[in-house]
Residue, then its C-alpha position, 0 to 999 in steps of 0.5 A: m499499499y502506498q503512503p504519500r510522502r509529506c512533500d507530495a501532500f505539500r506539492r498538491y497543496i501549493k498547486t491548489r494555491q496561487f503562489k508566486k515564485l522566486s529563485h528559492s522561495l514561494y510567497e503570497c504577499k498581498y498588502h492593503v495600503v491607504f495614503c492621503p494627500k498633505y492635510r488630507y485636502k479633498i483634491l482627488q476629484d474628477e480629472v485629478a482622480k482619473d490621472v492618479t488612477q492611470q498613473i498608479y496603474r502605469l507605475c505598478e506595471q513598470k515595477d518587476g513582480v508587482e501586481l495591482i489587485e484593486l485601486n479605489v481613489q476617494k476624494d481625500h485618500v487612496h485605497l490600494a491592494v497590491s502584491i509586492p514580492p518579498k525582495c522589495a520593501v513595501s515602504k520603498f515601493m510606496g515611496y516610489l509610487k507616491g513620489k512619482v505620482a506627486l511629481k507628475r501631478f506638479d508637472r501638469i499643474q505648472n504647465 
């Protein structure tokens, strides 16, 4: 009678889950991040909200291994559900994202 080894059961479990792979590890790192403009001003409306949404989608596509799961832009804050690989720190990624979005907004306001 064949007894499945532990590694066989583990492999079946991994196949049913949606893990991502790096060279020596499997991971499933999903984060819910909320960020807001300075003083929580209600500036994320109409055209600005559409522009910020497009920029966030574009920036997440550019980053290697980052997957944007869900995005919701409110008047005074942004909800972001994102999958970030463990090799990239969440704080570094958010600094990159917020910095690039802010710089693009300032460029559009000045022009």
